[in-house]
C-alpha positions in Angstrom: 0.0 0.1 0.0 0.9 3.6 -0.6 1.0 6.2 2.4 0.6 10.0 1.3 2.8 9.4 -1.7 5.7 8.9 0.1 5.8 5.3 1.8 4.8 1.9 0.6 4.2 -0.4 2.8 3.5 -4.9 2.5 4.6 -8.0 3.1 7.1 -9.8 0.8 4.7 -13.2 0.6 1.4 -13.6 -1.8 -1.0 -14.9 0.8 -0.4 -11.8 3.0 -3.3 -9.0 3.5 -3.5 -5.2 4.4 -5.7 -3.0 5.7 -5.4 1.4 5.9 -6.7 4.6 6.9 -8.1 3.6 10.0 -7.0 -0.9 10.4 -9.7 -1.9 8.3 -9.8 -0.6 5.0 -10.5 -2.1 2.9 -13.8 -3.0 4.6 -13.4 -7.2 6.3 -14.4 -9.9 4.3 -15.3 -8.1 1.4 -15.1 -10.4 -1.7 -13.2 -8.2 -3.9 -10.4 -8.6 -2.0 -10.3 -11.8 -0.7 -11.2 -13.8 -3.6 -8.5 -16.1 -5.0 -8.7 -18.9 -7.7 -11.7 -19.6 -9.6 -13.8 -16.5 -7.9 -13.4 -18.5 -4.7 -13.5 -17.1 -0.9 -11.6 -17.6 1.6 -13.3 -17.0 5.3 -11.2 -15.1 7.1 -13.9 -15.2 10.2 -13.5 -12.1 10.9 -9.7 -12.8 12.3 -8.8 -9.8 9.9 -10.6 -7.0 11.5 -9.4 -5.0 14.2 -11.5 -3.9 17.5 -9.7 -0.9 17.9 -9.7 0.8 14.4 -7.8 4.2 14.6 -6.6 7.4 12.4 -3.4 6.2 10.4 -3.8 2.7 11.6 -1.8 0.2 9.1 -1.8 -3.2 9.6 0.1 -6.2 7.4 -0.9 -9.7 8.3 -1.2 -13.2 7.5 -2.6 -16.8 9.2 0.8 -19.1 9.4 0.6 -23.0 9.6 2.4 -24.4 12.8 6.7 -25.2 12.3 7.2 -28.5 14.6 10.8 -27.1 16.4 11.3 -30.5 18.8 8.9 -32.5 20.8 5.9 -30.9 21.9 7.0 -27.5 21.1 5.5 -25.4 17.6 6.7 -22.2 16.5 5.0 -19.7 13.9 7.1 -18.6 11.5 6.2 -15.1 10.0 7.2 -13.2 7.0 9.0 -10.4 6.0 7.6 -6.7 6.1 8.7 -4.2 3.9 8.6 -0.2 4.4 10.4 2.0 1.4 10.4 5.6 0.1 12.5 8.5 -0.7 12.4 11.8 -2.3 14.1 11.2 -5.6 11.4 9.8 -7.5 7.5 9.4 -7.1 6.7 6.6 -5.0 5.1 4.4 -7.8 8.8 4.6 -9.5 10.5 3.7 -5.9 7.9 0.9 -5.7 9.4 -0.3 -9.3 12.8 -0.1 -8.6 12.4 -2.0 -5.3 10.1 -4.5 -7.1 13.5 -5.2 -9.8 15.9 -5.6 -7.0 13.9 -9.0 -5.4 12.2 -10.4 -8.9 13.5 -12.4 -11.2 14.2 -11.2 -14.6 11.2 -11.6 -16.9 11.8 -13.8 -19.8 10.1 -15.4 -23.0 8.9 -18.9 -22.6 7.1 -20.1 -25.7 5.6 -23.5 -25.4 3.0 -26.1 -26.9 0.6 -27.9 -25.2 -1.1 -31.1 -26.5 -4.7 -30.5 -24.5 -6.8 -28.9 -27.7 -4.0 -31.2 -30.8 -5.5 -34.6 -31.6 -2.0 -35.2 -32.8 -0.4 -34.3 -29.8 -2.3 -36.9 -27.3 -0.6 -40.0 -27.8 3.6 -40.3 -25.9 4.3 -43.4 -27.6 7.6 -43.7 -29.6 8.7 -40.9 -31.7 5.3 -39.6 -32.1 5.6 -36.5 -29.8 8.9 -35.6 -30.9 7.0 -35.6 -34.9 4.9 -33.1 -33.5 7.5 -30.5 -32.5 9.5 -31.5 -36.1 6.1 -29.9 -37.8 6.2 -26.8 -35.7 9.6 -26.5 -35.6 9.6 -26.5 -39.5 6.6 -24.2 -39.8 8.2 -21.5 -37.3 11.5 -21.4 -38.0 11.5 -19.3 -41.1 9.9 -16.4 -38.6 12.3 -16.7 -35.9 10.2 -18.5 -33.4 11.5 -21.2 -31.3 9.3 -23.4 -28.7 11.3 -23.4 -25.8 8.8 -26.3 -24.3 6.4 -29.3 -25.7 4.1 -30.0 -22.7 2.0 -32.5 -22.4 -1.5 -31.9 -20.3 -3.2 -34.2 -18.0 -3.3 -37.4 -18.8 0.8 -37.8 -19.3 0.8 -39.4 -15.3 -0.4 -42.8 -13.9 -3.5 -41.6 -11.5 -2.0 -44.1 -8.5 1.1 -42.3 -8.4 2.6 -39.3 -7.2 3.4 -38.1 -10.6 5.0 -41.0 -12.3 4.5 -41.5 -16.2 1.3 -43.8 -17.1 2.9 -47.4 -18.5 0.1 -46.8 -21.4 2.4 -44.1 -22.9 5.6 -45.0 -20.9 5.9 -48.8 -20.8 9.3 -48.5 -19.8 8.2 -46.4 -16.8 10.4 -43.1 -15.6 13.5 -44.1 -17.8 11.0 -43.6 -21.3 9.8 -39.9 -19.6 13.7 -39.3 -18.9 14.7 -40.8 -23.3 11.3 -38.5 -24.2 12.8 -35.2 -22.7 16.5 -36.3 -23.9 15.0 -36.8 -27.7 13.6 -33.6 -27.4 16.9 -31.3 -26.5 18.5 -33.2 -29.1 16.1 -31.4 -31.6 16.1 -28.2 -30.2 13.2 -27.8 -27.6 12.9 -29.3 -23.6 9.9 -31.3 -22.1 7.3 -29.7 -20.3 4.6 -31.2 -17.9 1.0 -30.4 -16.8 1.2 -31.4 -12.8 -1.5 -30.5 -10.5 0.3 -29.6 -7.5 -2.5 -31.2 -4.9 -3.3 -34.2 -7.2 -6.2 -33.1 -8.7 -7.5 -35.6 -11.5 -5.2 -38.4 -9.6 -6.7 -40.9 -7.6 -7.0 -39.6 -4.3 -8.7 -42.9 -2.6 -5.5 -44.4 -3.9 -3.2 -42.0 -2.1 -5.1 -42.0 1.1 -4.6 -45.9 1.1 -0.6 -44.6 0.8 -1.1 -42.7 3.8 -1.8 -39.2 2.1 -4.2 -37.0 3.3 -7.5 -35.6 1.6 -7.7 -32.1 2.0 -11.1 -31.3 3.6 -12.3 -28.5 1.4 -14.4 -25.4 2.2 -18.0 -25.0 1.1 -16.8 -23.6 -2.0 -14.3 -26.0 -3.3 -15.8 -28.9 -2.0 -18.3 -28.7 -4.9 -15.4 -29.7 -7.4 -12.5 -31.9 -7.7 -11.1 -33.9 -4.5 -7.4 -33.7 -3.6 -4.5 -34.0 -1.4 -3.5 -31.6 1.6 -0.4 -29.7 0.4 0.4 -29.0 4.0 0.3 -32.8 5.7 4.1 -34.3 5.9 3.5 -37.5 4.0 2.3 -36.0 0.6 4.1 -32.9 0.8 7.4 -34.9 1.7 6.7 -37.3 -1.4 5.6 -34.5 -4.0 9.0 -32.4 -3.1 10.8 -35.4 -3.7 9.4 -36.3 -7.0 9.7 -32.6 -8.3 13.3 -32.6 -8.0 13.3 -36.1 -9.9 11.2 -34.6 -12.8 13.2 -31.3 -12.8 16.8 -32.9 -12.2 16.9 -36.2 -13.4 14.2 -35.8 -16.2 15.4 -32.4 -17.0 11.6 -31.1 -17.2 11.8 -27.4 -17.7 8.3 -26.2 -16.8 5.7 -27.4 -15.0 1.8 -26.2 -15.2 0.5 -26.1 -12.5 -3.6 -26.6 -12.7 -6.2 -26.7 -9.9 -4.7 -24.6 -6.8 -7.5 -25.3 -4.8 -5.6 -24.0 -1.4 -8.5 -25.2 0.6 -8.2 -27.4 3.5 -9.9 -26.8 6.9 -9.0 -29.9 8.1 -7.6 -31.3 11.6 -3.7 -32.8 11.8 -2.3 -31.2 8.3 0.1 -28.8 9.8 -1.8 -26.0 10.6 -4.9 -24.7 12.8 -8.2 -26.0 11.1 -9.8 -23.0 9.4 -10.2 -21.7 6.2 -7.9 -18.7 6.5 -5.0 -21.0 7.7 -5.9 -23.6 5.2 -5.5 -21.5 2.2 -2.0 -20.2 3.4 
């Protein structure tokens, strides 16, 4: 937020909230400010309100989960708050200067996705590589490069944590590595569709493996079942597989679809509320 055209304040954290003027502006729980993904609503349960509103009050806040330290001891880890300003430039330019110091540089990343292309659905043999060759032939004269070829939902074995499906990869993970290597030889790379919370995977199977199913809030419960990202068993397994895909398989891009970010259940590393389960 900007203050008096001279200062800016904020949290270096995408799940943070801010209020200004009297500490309760914008008005608490207004959908325009608390809507996330798919125009859904996260219930802050009134905990974003300050009962002692007063002129000039600025509040920056979030709703963290637990961090286990040792034994029965728990510690809440908060985020970094930032204040900045200066007299040599307008505050908007000061803020832009600050962003340039912390953000990763922009870069173009042109990729192909097979979701609407019947010709690219099969990942068997050389088919996917041949699809790339056709596109490369068509666009190379114009100086355009495809940075990644991306199979959308369907490349994965749904009864796994993002292992390749035997239908297209009978040799398992090594066949996926082979496809990645072949694409790199042709001048591009492999990207993958991957819903971090396991949407469109077999969540019932996952529960038999000890992965916790998220208890979605009222809005998200009408949609797809998914895992709790904060539950230790699934989170550690997902982290391990992401490292393997990015490392051994040299996957250059992930399309993270279906980001529900909703879990109001007990025992998944955060207090069982909508606001904590979202963060």
